[in-house]
C-alpha positions in Angstrom: -20.9 11.1 12.4 -19.2 9.3 15.1 -15.7 10.1 16.9 -13.5 6.8 16.4 -10.5 7.2 18.7 -7.3 5.2 18.3 -4.3 3.9 19.6 -1.3 3.5 16.9 1.7 1.1 18.5 5.0 1.3 16.9 8.6 0.2 18.5 6.8 -1.0 21.8 5.5 2.5 22.4 1.9 4.1 21.9 3.0 6.9 19.2 1.4 9.0 16.7 3.6 9.2 13.2 3.8 10.5 9.7 1.8 7.6 8.1 3.9 8.2 4.6 7.5 7.8 6.3 6.9 4.2 7.7 9.1 1.5 6.7 9.8 -2.1 7.8 13.8 -1.1 7.2 15.0 -0.6 10.5 11.7 0.0 12.0 11.7 3.3 10.8 9.0 6.1 11.2 9.0 9.8 11.7 7.5 10.2 15.1 5.1 13.0 16.0 4.1 12.2 19.3 5.8 9.2 21.8 3.1 9.0 24.7 4.2 8.5 28.4 1.5 6.1 28.9 0.6 2.7 27.8 -2.2 1.0 25.7 -4.2 0.4 29.0 -4.2 4.4 30.0 -6.1 5.0 26.5 -8.2 1.8 26.4 -9.6 3.1 29.9 -9.9 6.5 28.5 -12.1 5.8 25.7 -13.8 3.6 27.6 -14.6 6.0 30.5 -16.2 8.0 27.3 -18.3 5.4 26.0 -16.3 6.0 22.8 -16.8 2.5 21.2 -15.4 1.6 17.8 -12.3 3.0 18.1 -9.0 0.9 16.1 -5.8 -0.4 17.5 -3.1 -0.6 14.9 0.3 -2.5 15.2 2.5 -0.8 12.8 5.4 -3.3 13.1 5.6 -6.5 11.0 5.0 -9.7 12.3 8.6 -10.7 12.8 10.0 -7.2 13.9 12.0 -7.4 17.0 9.1 -5.2 18.4 6.5 -7.1 17.7 5.8 -8.7 20.5 5.9 -5.6 22.8 3.3 -4.4 20.3 1.3 -6.9 21.3 1.8 -6.1 24.9 0.6 -2.8 24.3 -2.4 -3.8 22.3 -3.8 -6.7 24.6 -3.2 -4.0 27.5 -5.6 -1.4 25.8 -8.1 -4.4 24.9 -8.1 -5.5 28.4 -9.0 -1.9 29.5 -12.2 -2.1 27.1 -13.0 -5.0 25.9 -15.4 -5.4 23.4 -15.1 -1.6 22.5 -12.0 -1.4 20.2 -11.3 -2.8 16.8 -7.4 -4.0 16.3 -5.2 -4.1 13.1 -1.8 -5.5 12.2 -0.8 -8.8 11.0 -4.1 -10.5 11.2 -4.9 -13.3 9.1 -7.2 -16.4 9.2 -5.3 -18.4 11.7 -4.6 -16.0 14.6 -8.1 -13.6 14.1 -9.7 -15.6 16.7 -7.4 -15.1 19.5 -7.7 -11.1 18.8 -11.7 -11.5 19.0 -11.6 -12.4 22.3 -11.6 -9.1 23.5 -11.5 -6.9 20.4 -15.1 -6.2 18.9 -13.6 -6.7 15.2 -10.2 -7.0 13.2 -9.0 -5.0 10.8 -7.3 -6.7 7.5 -5.6 -5.1 4.7 -2.5 -7.2 3.7 -3.6 -10.6 4.2 -6.3 -10.0 1.6 -4.2 -8.1 -0.9 -1.3 -9.9 -2.3 1.2 -8.6 -4.9 -1.0 -5.8 -5.8 -4.2 -7.9 -6.5 -6.9 -9.4 -4.2 -6.5 -12.7 -2.8 -10.4 -13.9 -2.9 -9.1 -17.1 -1.5 -7.6 -15.5 1.6 -10.6 -12.8 1.9 -13.0 -16.1 1.8 -11.1 -17.9 4.4 -11.3 -15.0 7.1 -14.9 -14.3 6.4 -15.6 -17.9 6.8 -13.2 -17.9 10.0 -14.5 -14.6 12.0 -17.8 -14.1 10.3 -18.8 -11.0 8.1 -20.3 -9.1 11.2 -16.5 -9.1 13.0 -14.4 -8.0 10.0 -13.2 -4.7 8.9 -11.2 -4.0 6.0 -8.7 -1.1 5.9 -8.8 0.3 2.3 -6.2 2.9 3.3 -5.0 4.5 -0.3 -2.7 7.0 -1.7 -2.7 8.8 -4.7 -0.9 8.0 -8.4 -1.1 9.4 -11.6 -4.7 11.3 -10.4 -6.2 8.4 -8.6 -6.3 6.7 -5.4 -5.1 3.0 -5.2 -5.5 0.9 -2.1 -2.2 0.8 -0.3 -0.7 -2.6 1.5 2.1 -3.4 4.1 1.9 -0.9 6.2 1.2 1.7 3.8 4.3 0.8 1.8 3.2 -1.0 -1.3 0.7 0.1 -4.2 -2.1 -2.3 -5.2 -4.1 -2.0 -8.6 -7.5 -1.5 -6.9 -8.3 1.8 -7.4 -10.8 3.3 -4.6 -14.1 3.7 -6.4 -17.7 3.0 -6.3 -17.1 -0.5 -7.8 -14.4 -1.3 -5.1 -16.8 -0.3 -2.1 -19.7 -1.7 -3.4 -17.8 -4.9 -3.7 -16.1 -5.2 -0.6 -18.8 -4.1 1.6 -19.9 -7.5 0.6 -17.3 -9.1 2.8 -17.4 -7.1 5.7 -19.0 -5.0 8.5 -17.1 -1.8 8.1 -14.6 -0.1 6.3 -11.3 2.0 7.8 -9.8 4.3 4.9 -6.9 6.3 6.0 -5.7 8.9 3.5 -2.4 7.9 3.7 -0.5 11.2 1.9 -2.2 13.4 4.7 -2.1 10.8 7.5 0.1 12.5 10.7 0.5 16.0 9.1 -2.2 17.8 10.5 -2.5 20.0 7.2 -6.3 19.0 6.7 -8.6 16.0 5.0 -7.9 14.9 1.6 -11.0 16.0 0.1 -11.5 13.3 -3.0 -11.2 10.6 -0.6 -13.9 12.0 1.8 -15.9 12.6 -1.1 -15.6 9.5 -2.7 -16.6 7.5 1.1 -19.7 10.2 1.2 -20.7 9.1 -2.1 -20.7 5.7 -2.3 -20.0 4.0 0.7 -22.9 2.2 1.8 -21.6 0.3 5.1 -20.2 2.1 8.7 -17.1 3.5 7.4 -14.2 5.9 9.4 -11.9 8.4 7.5 -8.6 8.8 9.0 -5.7 11.6 7.9 -5.1 15.1 8.3 -7.8 16.2 10.4 -6.5 19.1 12.1 -9.2 22.1 13.2 -13.0 21.5 13.8 -13.4 23.4 10.2 -11.8 20.4 8.8 -14.4 18.1 10.5 -17.0 20.7 9.2 -15.9 19.9 5.7 -15.7 16.3 6.4 -19.3 16.2 7.4 -20.4 18.0 4.2 -18.4 16.0 1.9 -19.1 12.8 3.5 -22.9 13.8 4.0 -23.0 13.1 7.5 -22.1 9.5 7.2 -18.8 9.0 7.5 -17.0 8.8 11.2 -13.7 10.0 11.6 -10.5 9.5 13.5 -8.1 11.9 15.0 -4.8 11.6 15.7 -1.5 14.1 15.8 -3.6 16.8 16.3 -5.4 15.7 19.5 -4.2 17.4 22.4 -3.8 13.9 24.3 -1.0 13.1 21.4 0.6 16.6 21.6 -1.6 18.7 19.3 -4.3 21.4 19.6 -7.9 20.2 19.3 -9.3 19.6 22.9 -10.1 15.9 23.2 -13.3 16.5 25.2 -14.9 19.4 22.6 -14.0 16.4 20.0 -16.4 13.5 21.9 -18.7 15.9 22.1 -18.6 17.0 18.4 -18.8 13.2 17.3 -21.7 12.4 19.2 
């Protein structure tokens, strides 16, 4: 159970947001924390602790007035920790290679899921372009009618893909890792989504990272139990480096 740090970038800043509040309209999100530091600062910090496998997420869409500023932040982080970080946000088969010059993996959701279903042509093109070993599929999900479904387009659109054993088994054939945000708890620091953690613990057969709601070491203990000790984790708003109460150094020790 490894700690995977994060760098979320929105409107040109490293920040932590309430995940479910994100909207492309007017580049809106409810901010929990806006850092005074740039992406390079966090890249250097994570490198100094040997925290490989963390992820950078660009939260503005391609075409946003802030997208280029987001890219600058992302590249500064990648340059500070070459080969140590993954990146997602606007990735497709044509631009992935440029990110992989400095990132270990690219993280993809929306390019693979179109109009609520899996676009296997896009998925296969992506695998052919970057290779299975450098691809992370983001299967972040939200609850609807008692079940969890993969959401896309910066967590704003539901797909028809239910989070279950069949989904995880199928997609594991195409990628090296999963990143799964429990979006309904993301950025709220009110505890994990136990059903998602349990599904991951039962059915994930490749390296997988849980994100969403972790606010205490008790939450980490619960995640370890539900995830059978094999699910990695990321913490955002609850970390003291992002204005929260959980000590960064203690978390790094827990997650080694």
